[in-house]
Structures are given as structure tokens and as C-alpha cells.
mmCIF file of the N, C-alpha and C atoms, coordinates in Angstrom:
data_MODEL
# 
_entry.id   MODEL 
# 
loop_
_atom_site.group_PDB 
_atom_site.id 
_atom_site.type_symbol 
_atom_site.label_atom_id 
_atom_site.label_alt_id 
_atom_site.label_comp_id 
_atom_site.label_asym_id 
_atom_site.label_entity_id 
_atom_site.label_seq_id 
_atom_site.pdbx_PDB_ins_code 
_atom_site.Cartn_x 
_atom_site.Cartn_y 
_atom_site.Cartn_z 
_atom_site.occupancy 
_atom_site.B_iso_or_equiv 
_atom_site.pdbx_formal_charge 
_atom_site.auth_seq_id 
_atom_site.auth_comp_id 
_atom_site.auth_asym_id 
_atom_site.auth_atom_id 
_atom_site.pdbx_PDB_model_num 
ATOM 1   N N  . MET A 1 1  ? 0.821  -1.192 0.000   1.00 0.00 ? 1  MET A N  1 
ATOM 2   C CA . MET A 1 1  ? 0.000  0.000  0.000   1.00 0.00 ? 1  MET A CA 1 
ATOM 3   C C  . MET A 1 1  ? 0.863  1.254  0.000   1.00 0.00 ? 1  MET A C  1 
ATOM 4   N N  . LEU A 1 2  ? 1.917  1.269  0.806   1.00 0.00 ? 2  LEU A N  1 
ATOM 5   C CA . LEU A 1 2  ? 2.797  2.428  0.855   1.00 0.00 ? 2  LEU A CA 1 
ATOM 6   C C  . LEU A 1 2  ? 3.509  2.618  -0.472  1.00 0.00 ? 2  LEU A C  1 
ATOM 7   N N  . LYS A 1 3  ? 3.870  1.507  -1.132  1.00 0.00 ? 3  LYS A N  1 
ATOM 8   C CA . LYS A 1 3  ? 4.547  1.623  -2.423  1.00 0.00 ? 3  LYS A CA 1 
ATOM 9   C C  . LYS A 1 3  ? 3.644  2.295  -3.446  1.00 0.00 ? 3  LYS A C  1 
ATOM 10  N N  . ASN A 1 4  ? 2.350  2.043  -3.393  1.00 0.00 ? 4  ASN A N  1 
ATOM 11  C CA . ASN A 1 4  ? 1.437  2.705  -4.317  1.00 0.00 ? 4  ASN A CA 1 
ATOM 12  C C  . ASN A 1 4  ? 1.434  4.209  -4.095  1.00 0.00 ? 4  ASN A C  1 
ATOM 13  N N  . LYS A 1 5  ? 1.484  4.639  -2.856  1.00 0.00 ? 5  LYS A N  1 
ATOM 14  C CA . LYS A 1 5  ? 1.525  6.070  -2.558  1.00 0.00 ? 5  LYS A CA 1 
ATOM 15  C C  . LYS A 1 5  ? 2.843  6.672  -3.012  1.00 0.00 ? 5  LYS A C  1 
ATOM 16  N N  . ILE A 1 6  ? 3.932  5.975  -2.768  1.00 0.00 ? 6  ILE A N  1 
ATOM 17  C CA . ILE A 1 6  ? 5.242  6.463  -3.199  1.00 0.00 ? 6  ILE A CA 1 
ATOM 18  C C  . ILE A 1 6  ? 5.301  6.497  -4.719  1.00 0.00 ? 6  ILE A C  1 
ATOM 19  N N  . PHE A 1 7  ? 4.762  5.478  -5.371  1.00 0.00 ? 7  PHE A N  1 
ATOM 20  C CA . PHE A 1 7  ? 4.806  5.430  -6.828  1.00 0.00 ? 7  PHE A CA 1 
ATOM 21  C C  . PHE A 1 7  ? 3.894  6.477  -7.458  1.00 0.00 ? 7  PHE A C  1 
ATOM 22  N N  . SER A 1 8  ? 2.959  7.031  -6.703  1.00 0.00 ? 8  SER A N  1 
ATOM 23  C CA . SER A 1 8  ? 2.185  8.151  -7.240  1.00 0.00 ? 8  SER A CA 1 
ATOM 24  C C  . SER A 1 8  ? 3.019  9.426  -7.236  1.00 0.00 ? 8  SER A C  1 
ATOM 25  N N  . LEU A 1 9  ? 4.088  9.448  -6.438  1.00 0.00 ? 9  LEU A N  1 
ATOM 26  C CA . LEU A 1 9  ? 5.003  10.592 -6.415  1.00 0.00 ? 9  LEU A CA 1 
ATOM 27  C C  . LEU A 1 9  ? 6.182  10.391 -7.351  1.00 0.00 ? 9  LEU A C  1 
ATOM 28  N N  . ILE A 1 10 ? 6.717  9.160  -7.393  1.00 0.00 ? 10 ILE A N  1 
ATOM 29  C CA . ILE A 1 10 ? 7.850  8.826  -8.259  1.00 0.00 ? 10 ILE A CA 1 
ATOM 30  C C  . ILE A 1 10 ? 7.272  8.140  -9.491  1.00 0.00 ? 10 ILE A C  1 
ATOM 31  N N  . LYS A 1 11 ? 7.347  8.805  -10.623 1.00 0.00 ? 11 LYS A N  1 
ATOM 32  C CA . LYS A 1 11 ? 6.577  8.358  -11.781 1.00 0.00 ? 11 LYS A CA 1 
ATOM 33  C C  . LYS A 1 11 ? 7.393  7.738  -12.905 1.00 0.00 ? 11 LYS A C  1 
ATOM 34  N N  . THR A 1 12 ? 8.706  7.845  -12.874 1.00 0.00 ? 12 THR A N  1 
ATOM 35  C CA . THR A 1 12 ? 9.517  7.271  -13.952 1.00 0.00 ? 12 THR A CA 1 
ATOM 36  C C  . THR A 1 12 ? 9.972  5.862  -13.584 1.00 0.00 ? 12 THR A C  1 
ATOM 37  N N  . LYS A 1 13 ? 10.221 5.039  -14.595 1.00 0.00 ? 13 LYS A N  1 
ATOM 38  C CA . LYS A 1 13 ? 10.668 3.662  -14.354 1.00 0.00 ? 13 LYS A CA 1 
ATOM 39  C C  . LYS A 1 13 ? 12.011 3.635  -13.641 1.00 0.00 ? 13 LYS A C  1 
ATOM 40  N N  . CYS A 1 14 ? 12.931 4.499  -14.070 1.00 0.00 ? 14 CYS A N  1 
ATOM 41  C CA . CYS A 1 14 ? 14.258 4.499  -13.441 1.00 0.00 ? 14 CYS A CA 1 
ATOM 42  C C  . CYS A 1 14 ? 14.174 5.001  -12.001 1.00 0.00 ? 14 CYS A C  1 
ATOM 43  N N  . GLY A 1 15 ? 13.289 5.945  -11.730 1.00 0.00 ? 15 GLY A N  1 
ATOM 44  C CA . GLY A 1 15 ? 13.105 6.431  -10.371 1.00 0.00 ? 15 GLY A CA 1 
ATOM 45  C C  . GLY A 1 15 ? 12.521 5.365  -9.461  1.00 0.00 ? 15 GLY A C  1 
ATOM 46  N N  . ARG A 1 16 ? 11.579 4.599  -9.985  1.00 0.00 ? 16 ARG A N  1 
ATOM 47  C CA . ARG A 1 16 ? 10.980 3.517  -9.200  1.00 0.00 ? 16 ARG A CA 1 
ATOM 48  C C  . ARG A 1 16 ? 11.987 2.402  -8.936  1.00 0.00 ? 16 ARG A C  1 
ATOM 49  N N  . ALA A 1 17 ? 12.837 2.120  -9.917  1.00 0.00 ? 17 ALA A N  1 
ATOM 50  C CA . ALA A 1 17 ? 13.875 1.103  -9.725  1.00 0.00 ? 17 ALA A CA 1 
ATOM 51  C C  . ALA A 1 17 ? 14.878 1.560  -8.666  1.00 0.00 ? 17 ALA A C  1 
ATOM 52  N N  . LYS A 1 18 ? 15.250 2.827  -8.711  1.00 0.00 ? 18 LYS A N  1 
ATOM 53  C CA . LYS A 1 18 ? 16.180 3.382  -7.720  1.00 0.00 ? 18 LYS A CA 1 
ATOM 54  C C  . LYS A 1 18 ? 15.543 3.346  -6.334  1.00 0.00 ? 18 LYS A C  1 
ATOM 55  N N  . TYR A 1 19 ? 14.245 3.651  -6.239  1.00 0.00 ? 19 TYR A N  1 
ATOM 56  C CA . TYR A 1 19 ? 13.538 3.582  -4.963  1.00 0.00 ? 19 TYR A CA 1 
ATOM 57  C C  . TYR A 1 19 ? 13.585 2.164  -4.400  1.00 0.00 ? 19 TYR A C  1 
ATOM 58  N N  . GLU A 1 20 ? 13.301 1.172  -5.230  1.00 0.00 ? 20 GLU A N  1 
ATOM 59  C CA . GLU A 1 20 ? 13.328 -0.229 -4.787  1.00 0.00 ? 20 GLU A CA 1 
ATOM 60  C C  . GLU A 1 20 ? 14.706 -0.608 -4.262  1.00 0.00 ? 20 GLU A C  1 
ATOM 61  N N  . MET A 1 21 ? 15.765 -0.176 -4.954  1.00 0.00 ? 21 MET A N  1 
ATOM 62  C CA . MET A 1 21 ? 17.121 -0.489 -4.527  1.00 0.00 ? 21 MET A CA 1 
ATOM 63  C C  . MET A 1 21 ? 17.432 0.185  -3.183  1.00 0.00 ? 21 MET A C  1 
ATOM 64  N N  . LEU A 1 22 ? 17.087 1.457  -3.057  1.00 0.00 ? 22 LEU A N  1 
ATOM 65  C CA . LEU A 1 22 ? 17.382 2.182  -1.819  1.00 0.00 ? 22 LEU A CA 1 
ATOM 66  C C  . LEU A 1 22 ? 16.523 1.678  -0.653  1.00 0.00 ? 22 LEU A C  1 
ATOM 67  N N  . ALA A 1 23 ? 15.285 1.295  -0.919  1.00 0.00 ? 23 ALA A N  1 
ATOM 68  C CA . ALA A 1 23 ? 14.397 0.813  0.135   1.00 0.00 ? 23 ALA A CA 1 
ATOM 69  C C  . ALA A 1 23 ? 14.848 -0.535 0.690   1.00 0.00 ? 23 ALA A C  1 
ATOM 70  N N  . SER A 1 24 ? 15.567 -1.308 -0.105  1.00 0.00 ? 24 SER A N  1 
ATOM 71  C CA . SER A 1 24 ? 16.010 -2.627 0.354   1.00 0.00 ? 24 SER A CA 1 
ATOM 72  C C  . SER A 1 24 ? 17.210 -2.548 1.292   1.00 0.00 ? 24 SER A C  1 
ATOM 73  N N  . ARG A 1 25 ? 17.896 -1.432 1.301   1.00 0.00 ? 25 ARG A N  1 
ATOM 74  C CA . ARG A 1 25 ? 19.075 -1.273 2.160   1.00 0.00 ? 25 ARG A CA 1 
ATOM 75  C C  . ARG A 1 25 ? 18.665 -0.908 3.579   1.00 0.00 ? 25 ARG A C  1 
ATOM 76  N N  . LYS A 1 26 ? 19.427 -1.386 4.545   1.00 0.00 ? 26 LYS A N  1 
ATOM 77  C CA . LYS A 1 26 ? 19.148 -1.134 5.959   1.00 0.00 ? 26 LYS A CA 1 
ATOM 78  C C  . LYS A 1 26 ? 20.187 -0.172 6.520   1.00 0.00 ? 26 LYS A C  1 
ATOM 79  N N  . GLY A 1 27 ? 19.859 0.459  7.608   1.00 0.00 ? 27 GLY A N  1 
ATOM 80  C CA . GLY A 1 27 ? 20.793 1.365  8.265   1.00 0.00 ? 27 GLY A CA 1 
ATOM 81  C C  . GLY A 1 27 ? 20.279 2.797  8.268   1.00 0.00 ? 27 GLY A C  1 
ATOM 82  N N  . ILE A 1 28 ? 20.760 3.561  9.216   1.00 0.00 ? 28 ILE A N  1 
ATOM 83  C CA . ILE A 1 28 ? 20.274 4.928  9.392   1.00 0.00 ? 28 ILE A CA 1 
ATOM 84  C C  . ILE A 1 28 ? 20.663 5.821  8.215   1.00 0.00 ? 28 ILE A C  1 
ATOM 85  N N  . PHE A 1 29 ? 21.895 5.728  7.743   1.00 0.00 ? 29 PHE A N  1 
ATOM 86  C CA . PHE A 1 29 ? 22.318 6.576  6.630   1.00 0.00 ? 29 PHE A CA 1 
ATOM 87  C C  . PHE A 1 29 ? 21.612 6.199  5.333   1.00 0.00 ? 29 PHE A C  1 
ATOM 88  N N  . ASN A 1 30 ? 21.311 4.921  5.173   1.00 0.00 ? 30 ASN A N  1 
ATOM 89  C CA . ASN A 1 30 ? 20.561 4.494  3.990   1.00 0.00 ? 30 ASN A CA 1 
ATOM 90  C C  . ASN A 1 30 ? 19.121 4.991  4.041   1.00 0.00 ? 30 ASN A C  1 
ATOM 91  N N  . ARG A 1 31 ? 18.529 5.050  5.223   1.00 0.00 ? 31 ARG A N  1 
ATOM 92  C CA . ARG A 1 31 ? 17.170 5.584  5.371   1.00 0.00 ? 31 ARG A CA 1 
ATOM 93  C C  . ARG A 1 31 ? 17.141 7.084  5.080   1.00 0.00 ? 31 ARG A C  1 
ATOM 94  N N  . ILE A 1 32 ? 18.178 7.784  5.528   1.00 0.00 ? 32 ILE A N  1 
ATOM 95  C CA . ILE A 1 32 ? 18.281 9.217  5.227   1.00 0.00 ? 32 ILE A CA 1 
ATOM 96  C C  . ILE A 1 32 ? 18.425 9.416  3.730   1.00 0.00 ? 32 ILE A C  1 
ATOM 97  N N  . ARG A 1 33 ? 19.243 8.606  3.084   1.00 0.00 ? 33 ARG A N  1 
ATOM 98  C CA . ARG A 1 33 ? 19.437 8.682  1.630   1.00 0.00 ? 33 ARG A CA 1 
ATOM 99  C C  . ARG A 1 33 ? 18.128 8.400  0.900   1.00 0.00 ? 33 ARG A C  1 
ATOM 100 N N  . LEU A 1 34 ? 17.353 7.428  1.384   1.00 0.00 ? 34 LEU A N  1 
ATOM 101 C CA . LEU A 1 34 ? 16.058 7.110  0.784   1.00 0.00 ? 34 LEU A CA 1 
ATOM 102 C C  . LEU A 1 34 ? 15.106 8.297  0.902   1.00 0.00 ? 34 LEU A C  1 
ATOM 103 N N  . PHE A 1 35 ? 15.029 8.898  2.076   1.00 0.00 ? 35 PHE A N  1 
ATOM 104 C CA . PHE A 1 35 ? 14.163 10.061 2.280   1.00 0.00 ? 35 PHE A CA 1 
ATOM 105 C C  . PHE A 1 35 ? 14.576 11.199 1.350   1.00 0.00 ? 35 PHE A C  1 
ATOM 106 N N  . TRP A 1 36 ? 15.873 11.443 1.252   1.00 0.00 ? 36 TRP A N  1 
ATOM 107 C CA . TRP A 1 36 ? 16.419 12.490 0.393   1.00 0.00 ? 36 TRP A CA 1 
ATOM 108 C C  . TRP A 1 36 ? 16.037 12.232 -1.070  1.00 0.00 ? 36 TRP A C  1 
ATOM 109 N N  . PHE A 1 37 ? 16.171 10.976 -1.509  1.00 0.00 ? 37 PHE A N  1 
ATOM 110 C CA . PHE A 1 37 ? 15.827 10.610 -2.882  1.00 0.00 ? 37 PHE A CA 1 
ATOM 111 C C  . PHE A 1 37 ? 14.341 10.824 -3.150  1.00 0.00 ? 37 PHE A C  1 
ATOM 112 N N  . VAL A 1 38 ? 13.476 10.366 -2.244  1.00 0.00 ? 38 VAL A N  1 
ATOM 113 C CA . VAL A 1 38 ? 12.030 10.501 -2.441  1.00 0.00 ? 38 VAL A CA 1 
ATOM 114 C C  . VAL A 1 38 ? 11.641 11.973 -2.511  1.00 0.00 ? 38 VAL A C  1 
ATOM 115 N N  . LEU A 1 39 ? 12.220 12.786 -1.664  1.00 0.00 ? 39 LEU A N  1 
ATOM 116 C CA . LEU A 1 39 ? 11.915 14.213 -1.656  1.00 0.00 ? 39 LEU A CA 1 
ATOM 117 C C  . LEU A 1 39 ? 12.230 14.852 -3.010  1.00 0.00 ? 39 LEU A C  1 
ATOM 118 N N  . PHE A 1 40 ? 13.439 14.638 -3.499  1.00 0.00 ? 40 PHE A N  1 
ATOM 119 C CA . PHE A 1 40 ? 13.829 15.277 -4.752  1.00 0.00 ? 40 PHE A CA 1 
ATOM 120 C C  . PHE A 1 40 ? 13.207 14.619 -5.977  1.00 0.00 ? 40 PHE A C  1 
ATOM 121 N N  . ALA A 1 41 ? 12.959 13.323 -5.931  1.00 0.00 ? 41 ALA A N  1 
ATOM 122 C CA . ALA A 1 41 ? 12.287 12.657 -7.054  1.00 0.00 ? 41 ALA A CA 1 
ATOM 123 C C  . ALA A 1 41 ? 10.845 13.147 -7.172  1.00 0.00 ? 41 ALA A C  1 
ATOM 124 N N  . ALA A 1 42 ? 10.182 13.353 -6.043  1.00 0.00 ? 42 ALA A N  1 
ATOM 125 C CA . ALA A 1 42 ? 8.807  13.855 -6.066  1.00 0.00 ? 42 ALA A CA 1 
ATOM 126 C C  . ALA A 1 42 ? 8.760  15.270 -6.632  1.00 0.00 ? 42 ALA A C  1 
ATOM 127 N N  . ILE A 1 43 ? 9.726  16.089 -6.265  1.00 0.00 ? 43 ILE A N  1 
ATOM 128 C CA . ILE A 1 43 ? 9.782  17.448 -6.813  1.00 0.00 ? 43 ILE A CA 1 
ATOM 129 C C  . ILE A 1 43 ? 10.038 17.405 -8.318  1.00 0.00 ? 43 ILE A C  1 
ATOM 130 N N  . LYS A 1 44 ? 10.971 16.562 -8.732  1.00 0.00 ? 44 LYS A N  1 
ATOM 131 C CA . LYS A 1 44 ? 11.324 16.468 -10.154 1.00 0.00 ? 44 LYS A CA 1 
ATOM 132 C C  . LYS A 1 44 ? 10.165 15.926 -10.991 1.00 0.00 ? 44 LYS A C  1 
ATOM 133 N N  . ASP A 1 45 ? 9.426  14.960 -10.466 1.00 0.00 ? 45 ASP A N  1 
ATOM 134 C CA . ASP A 1 45 ? 8.345  14.308 -11.211 1.00 0.00 ? 45 ASP A CA 1 
ATOM 135 C C  . ASP A 1 45 ? 6.982  14.966 -10.986 1.00 0.00 ? 45 ASP A C  1 
ATOM 136 N N  . TRP A 1 46 ? 6.949  16.112 -10.356 1.00 0.00 ? 46 TRP A N  1 
ATOM 137 C CA . TRP A 1 46 ? 5.693  16.766 -9.974  1.00 0.00 ? 46 TRP A CA 1 
ATOM 138 C C  . TRP A 1 46 ? 4.750  16.934 -11.166 1.00 0.00 ? 46 TRP A C  1 
ATOM 139 N N  . ASN A 1 47 ? 5.251  17.390 -12.304 1.00 0.00 ? 47 ASN A N  1 
ATOM 140 C CA . ASN A 1 47 ? 4.398  17.691 -13.458 1.00 0.00 ? 47 ASN A CA 1 
ATOM 141 C C  . ASN A 1 47 ? 4.270  16.539 -14.448 1.00 0.00 ? 47 ASN A C  1 
ATOM 142 N N  . LEU A 1 48 ? 4.871  15.405 -14.178 1.00 0.00 ? 48 LEU A N  1 
ATOM 143 C CA . LEU A 1 48 ? 4.793  14.261 -15.085 1.00 0.00 ? 48 LEU A CA 1 
ATOM 144 C C  . LEU A 1 48 ? 3.552  13.428 -14.801 1.00 0.00 ? 48 LEU A C  1 
ATOM 145 N N  . THR A 1 49 ? 3.098  12.705 -15.816 1.00 0.00 ? 49 THR A N  1 
ATOM 146 C CA . THR A 1 49 ? 2.038  11.727 -15.600 1.00 0.00 ? 49 THR A CA 1 
ATOM 147 C C  . THR A 1 49 ? 2.686  10.363 -15.401 1.00 0.00 ? 49 THR A C  1 
ATOM 148 N N  . ALA A 1 50 ? 2.020  9.490  -14.690 1.00 0.00 ? 50 ALA A N  1 
ATOM 149 C CA . ALA A 1 50 ? 2.562  8.158  -14.405 1.00 0.00 ? 50 ALA A CA 1 
ATOM 150 C C  . ALA A 1 50 ? 2.675  7.350  -15.691 1.00 0.00 ? 50 ALA A C  1 
ATOM 151 N N  . GLU A 1 51 ? 3.732  6.536  -15.778 1.00 0.00 ? 51 GLU A N  1 
ATOM 152 C CA . GLU A 1 51 ? 3.971  5.721  -16.975 1.00 0.00 ? 51 GLU A CA 1 
ATOM 153 C C  . GLU A 1 51 ? 3.203  4.404  -16.954 1.00 0.00 ? 51 GLU A C  1 
ATOM 154 N N  . ASP A 1 52 ? 2.463  4.123  -15.911 1.00 0.00 ? 52 ASP A N  1 
ATOM 155 C CA . ASP A 1 52 ? 1.736  2.847  -15.800 1.00 0.00 ? 52 ASP A CA 1 
ATOM 156 C C  . ASP A 1 52 ? 0.666  2.712  -16.841 1.00 0.00 ? 52 ASP A C  1 
# 
């Protein structure tokens, strides 16, 4: 369910693949990196339509 919400923000195939890779990593710095990626990917993909 959370992935569907995230994928409504991250709309490109490469962005979704990068999200999956970053989400699979554990650790505090990896979680910070994931948050940072989601924030900027959502800003970048704001005006795009989903590729689904």
C-alpha cells in the first residue's frame, strides 16, 4: 500500500527502480538517503504523468 503512494510521487521507471534499490538497504544513513531521494524525485516528477 505504501509503495502505491510512493509510486504516485515517483513516476519514472528508473526512479521507481532506484527507490526499490534504496528501500532494500538497511541502516540509518541508507534511510536518510532514501528520504532524500524521495523528496527530490517527487519534486522532479511533480508535473509528469505516471507511466503505468
